[in-house]
KOLLO-706889 format. One record per residue: residue number from 1; residue in one letter; x, y, z of N, C-alpha, C in turn. Coordinates in pm, whole numbers. Example, Ala and Ser with C-alpha at 12.3 -4.5 7.8 and 13.67 -1.06 7.14 Angstrom:
NODE   seq   type      n.x      n.y      n.z     ca.x     ca.y     ca.z      c.x      c.y      c.z
NODE     1      A     1319     -569      780     1230     -450      780     1320     -330      780
NODE     2      S     1285     -225      708     1367     -106      714     1290        3      787
END
This chain:
NODE   seq   type      n.x      n.y      n.z     ca.x     ca.y     ca.z      c.x      c.y      c.z
NODE     1      M     -481     -432    -3630     -536     -383    -3528     -598     -487    -3438
NODE     2      K     -609     -672    -3528     -674     -747    -3373     -622     -740    -3267
NODE     3      T     -444     -765    -3299     -360     -769    -3208     -332     -609    -3133
NODE     4      T     -366     -526    -3101     -376     -425    -3081     -480     -461    -3008
NODE     5      L     -600     -441    -2982     -688     -532    -2972     -724     -558    -2809
NODE     6      M     -662     -706    -2886     -615     -883    -2851     -541     -813    -2689
NODE     7      L     -366     -707    -2768     -308     -656    -2583     -399     -560    -2498
NODE     8      S     -521     -531    -2526     -516     -400    -2459     -581     -423    -2389
NODE     9      L     -672     -567    -2500     -782     -676    -2355     -702     -698    -2236
NODE    10      C     -573     -772    -2276     -582     -861    -2259     -492     -776    -2076
NODE    11      A     -465     -643    -2160     -383     -599    -1980     -515     -561    -1863
NODE    12      L     -623     -513    -1956     -754     -468    -1921     -829     -565    -1810
NODE    13      L     -785     -728    -1856     -873     -830    -1768     -749     -852    -1664
NODE    14      A     -647     -846    -1667     -523     -820    -1540     -468     -758    -1450
NODE    15      S     -543     -647    -1522     -482     -451    -1391     -598     -477    -1260
NODE    16      P     -560     -427    -1252     -628     -490    -1083     -828     -382     -996
NODE    17      A     -837     -304    -1159     -941     -239    -1150    -1069     -335    -1192
NODE    18      F    -1003     -420    -1313    -1092     -535    -1326    -1042     -675    -1165
NODE    19      A     -964     -587    -1123    -1023     -780     -994    -1097     -692     -905
NODE    20      A    -1167     -599     -918    -1290     -480     -788    -1395     -639     -800
NODE    21      D    -1426     -718     -841    -1507     -767     -791    -1535     -875     -730
NODE    22      D    -1294     -865     -766    -1300     -940     -611    -1191     -873     -499
NODE    23      P    -1263     -863     -433    -1190     -754     -337    -1065     -802     -246
NODE    24      V    -1035     -954     -229     -880     -971     -251     -813     -998     -272
NODE    25      T     -884    -1049     -448     -726     -951     -489     -737     -807     -523
NODE    26      A     -751     -754     -518     -834     -636     -567     -710     -593     -495
NODE    27      R     -775     -582     -332     -619     -537     -217     -506     -643     -192
NODE    28      Q     -507     -722     -283     -385     -750     -233     -217     -677     -378
NODE    29      A     -366     -645     -460     -264     -656     -596     -223     -467     -495
NODE    30      I     -256     -382     -506     -262     -248     -384     -131     -270     -336
NODE    31      F     -233     -382     -236      -94     -401     -105      102     -470     -154
NODE    32      K      101     -550     -331      208     -557     -370      292     -418     -405
NODE    33      Q      250     -338     -464      221     -233     -529      329     -109     -389
NODE    34      F      239     -163     -262      297      -20     -165      471     -141     -136
NODE    35      K      435     -244     -160      543     -302     -127      669     -342     -211
NODE    36      K      638     -245     -325      715     -219     -460      789      -97     -429
NODE    37      D      689       12     -414      763      120     -325      771      153     -226
NODE    38      A      795       47      -79      816       26      -53     1040      -18      -49
NODE    39      A      977      -90      -90     1173     -174     -146     1257      -13     -196
NODE    40      A     1161        0     -277     1239      148     -354     1268      224     -333
NODE    41      M     1252      273     -185     1258      406     -105     1366      347      -51
NODE    42      G     1360      211       12     1424      194      128     1592      179       18
NODE    43      K     1598      150      -53     1730      159     -150     1770      279     -181
NODE    44      L     1670      350     -120     1700      491     -194     1778      502      -60
NODE    45      V     1702      568       82     1720      622      177     1864      541      227
NODE    46      K     1901      458      206     2010      384      201     2144      378      186
NODE    47      A     2090      436       -1     2270      519      -73     2339      610      -55
NODE    48      D     2427      612     -126     2485      696      -75     2446      808     -136
NODE    49      N     2417      791     -215     2393      904     -360     2196      879     -308
NODE    50      F     2160      997     -244     2019     1024     -250     2023     1079     -310
NODE    51      S     1872     1017     -388     1774     1095     -538     1666     1191     -414
NODE    52      K     1625     1273     -378     1586     1383     -293     1440     1381     -468
NODE    53      D     1448     1338     -604     1332     1383     -691     1314     1271     -689
NODE    54      E     1443     1136     -737     1350      991     -719     1258      931     -633
NODE    55      F     1321     1012     -473     1249      917     -375     1129      986     -396
NODE    56      S     1081     1149     -361      959     1234     -316      844     1177     -455
NODE    57      K      922     1117     -611      773     1076     -634      731      911     -626
NODE    58      L      797      857     -583      775      754     -536      696      799     -401
NODE    59      A      719      844     -278      599      869     -204      533      942     -218
NODE    60      M      498     1088     -385      342     1100     -431      272      980     -429
NODE    61      H      351      873     -426      226      730     -555      227      726     -452
NODE    62      L      358      679     -315      262      583     -223      164      705     -176
NODE    63      D      191      771     -105      115      877      -77     -123      796     -132
NODE    64      A      -51      796     -286     -264      814     -319     -267      696     -355
NODE    65      I     -248      542     -331     -228      455     -308     -264      390     -234
NODE    66      A     -193      520      -92     -229      495       46     -396      436      136
NODE    67      Q     -420      599       13     -624      573      -21     -693      435      -76
NODE    68      Q     -659      364     -137     -709      266     -128     -710      137     -113
NODE    69      P     -675       90      -81     -736      -51      -58     -817     -105        6
NODE    70      W     -825       -7      134     -954        7      288    -1043      -74      221
NODE    71      Q    -1126      -38      123    -1271       17       92    -1258     -183       19
NODE    72      H    -1184     -247       -6    -1157     -388      -69    -1135     -455      107
NODE    73      F    -1216     -435      143    -1182     -561      270    -1375     -546      362
NODE    74      P    -1461     -575      231    -1594     -564      324    -1567     -718      403
NODE    75      A    -1721     -695      477    -1693     -877      564    -1711     -951      517
NODE    76      G    -1632    -1045      535    -1651    -1182      537    -1533    -1178      447
NODE    77      T    -1490    -1106      390    -1362    -1155      312    -1213    -1171      426
NODE    78      A    -1240    -1224      509    -1104    -1248      649    -1020    -1366      551
NODE    79      S     -927    -1405      667     -872    -1592      625     -952    -1656      636
NODE    80      G     -979    -1710      523    -1045    -1888      545    -1188    -1915      538
NODE    81      K    -1243    -1754      501    -1361    -1703      481    -1400    -1689      328
NODE    82      T    -1314    -1690      222    -1323    -1667      110    -1273    -1780      -59
NODE    83      S    -1204    -1795     -117    -1140    -1888     -160    -1064    -1887     -210
NODE    84      H     -941    -1731     -234     -824    -1722     -247     -791    -1624      -59
NODE    85      E     -693    -1705      -87     -569    -1668       50     -610    -1538       76
NODE    86      T     -568    -1580      181     -562    -1386      221     -531    -1410      375
NODE    87      D     -394    -1352      364     -308    -1302      543     -445    -1235      627
NODE    88      A     -551    -1155      598     -628    -1068      675     -706    -1157      835
NODE    89      K     -695    -1102      945     -736    -1139     1002     -861    -1093     1035
NODE    90      A     -916    -1160     1172    -1085    -1132     1187    -1047     -994     1275
NODE    91      E    -1000     -964     1285    -1001     -840     1422    -1016     -734     1287
NODE    92      I     -966     -769     1087    -1080     -630     1094    -1200     -603     1105
NODE    93      W    -1232     -697     1130    -1417     -610     1164    -1430     -689     1284
NODE    94      S    -1384     -782     1377    -1369     -761     1472    -1380     -616     1568
NODE    95      K    -1247     -521     1501    -1150     -418     1619    -1217     -324     1458
NODE    96      S    -1262     -316     1438    -1309     -203     1339    -1256      -74     1423
NODE    97      A    -1250      -24     1531    -1208       70     1524    -1058       62     1541
NODE    98      D    -1102        5     1581     -855      -29     1554     -821      -17     1495
NODE    99      W     -870      -52     1405     -825      -71     1207     -863       16     1193
NODE   100      N     -962      106     1213     -983      251     1069     -894      302     1176
NODE   101      K     -829      320     1319     -738      372     1389     -622      359     1269
NODE   102      A     -571      203     1267     -436      218     1225     -481      209     1063
NODE   103      V     -489      214     1012     -587      294      858     -510      463      880
NODE   104      D     -580      570      922     -575      616      909     -519      695     1006
NODE   105      N     -374      598     1035     -235      625     1126      -81      622      953
NODE   106      F     -181      470      854     -128      498      799     -113      574      684
NODE   107      K     -213      629      695     -306      795      538     -191      863      615
NODE   108      T     -205      952      746      -98     1018      819       12     1034      784
NODE   109      E      103      907      796      199      908      784      289      915      603
NODE   110      T      196      890      573      251      859      425      218     1010      357
NODE   111      G      121     1076      414      108     1231      372      240     1288      404
NODE   112      K      241     1248      537      371     1356      598      521     1336      530
NODE   113      L      491     1148      459      643     1146      427      599     1251      232
NODE   114      K      502     1219      220      485     1298       -4      524     1457       74
NODE   115      Q      491     1548      189      592     1655      245      651     1629      269
NODE   116      V      654     1629      384      890     1604      436      995     1602      237
NODE   117      A      916     1501      192     1004     1428       84     1004     1514      -56
NODE   118      A      943     1610       11      917     1766     -152      960     1819     -140
NODE   119      N      955     1848       48     1072     2014      113     1133     2005      180
NODE   120      G     1174     1835      282     1261     1850      325     1361     1775      271
NODE   121      D     1537     1702      355     1712     1713      402     1612     1601      383
NODE   122      A     1738     1499      383     1762     1364      325     1727     1362      525
NODE   123      A     1794     1387      592     1772     1323      791     1580     1310      747
NODE   124      S     1543     1438      708     1407     1454      778     1327     1335      763
NODE   125      I     1379     1297      547     1355     1221      490     1306     1052      501
NODE   126      K     1415     1038      564     1463      920      659     1403      886      776
NODE   127      N     1388      988      859     1295      933     1004     1179      971      934
NODE   128      Q     1082     1034      844      958     1016      830      938      832      727
NODE   129      F      990      833      680      994      680      609     1007      584      701
NODE   130      G     1084      632      835     1111      534      896      945      510      997
NODE   131      A      882      642     1013      782      649     1097      712      554     1013
NODE   132      V      622      638      864      627      545      733      650      285      819
NODE   133      Q      668      340      751      672      196      851      655      175      998
NODE   134      K      684      169     1081      625      197     1203      515      198     1170
NODE   135      S      471      237     1121      278      212     1082      216       79      933
NODE   136      C      311       58      885      246      -54      848      418     -199      958
NODE   137      K      408     -214     1013      443     -235     1077      294     -293     1186
NODE   138      S      309     -128     1253      184     -230     1430        8     -280     1341
NODE   139      C        8     -206     1254      -70     -309     1132     -124     -459     1140
NODE   140      H       27     -457     1081       26     -582      978       35     -703     1168
NODE   141      D      158     -627     1242       98     -701     1396      -14     -725     1423
NODE   142      A      -82     -676     1468     -224     -695     1424     -322     -734     1375
NODE   143      F     -312     -693     1234     -423     -712     1164     -450     -812     1070
NODE   144      R     -302     -832     1056     -261    -1025      953     -134    -1069     1003
NODE   145      K     -194    -1222      990     -137    -1353      982       -9    -1328      880
NODE   146      D       66    -1329     1016      190    -1360      888      296    -1511      989
END
């Protein structure tokens, strides 16, 4: 019983939800999941035997988590302004209208991907996956130090 309780507590402490007190850690955990999902989808679209069902599950997950990281960008969490390493540029806050437009575009593209993955053919899915990747890149180019 004590072992189960201890393992549960360790899992909670390591979870992104517990990291909510630290917005940099919270958003980085979500972005790591973005990367994991995108990598898995990339492998699927390149595979000879494309699994629409598997891709659709990943697209649904990506769309769900696409709503999450943006709340973890409070003022003062730009690169060099926190005790944690971050690649966020100050432009996120100084050009907030552009930032919000980029975020909205990403959310729109992931929503489309979820829909296309559920209903479309492999070519449409691959095309929309490319649109999602393009939205990621444009945001990184403008708002992330690489």
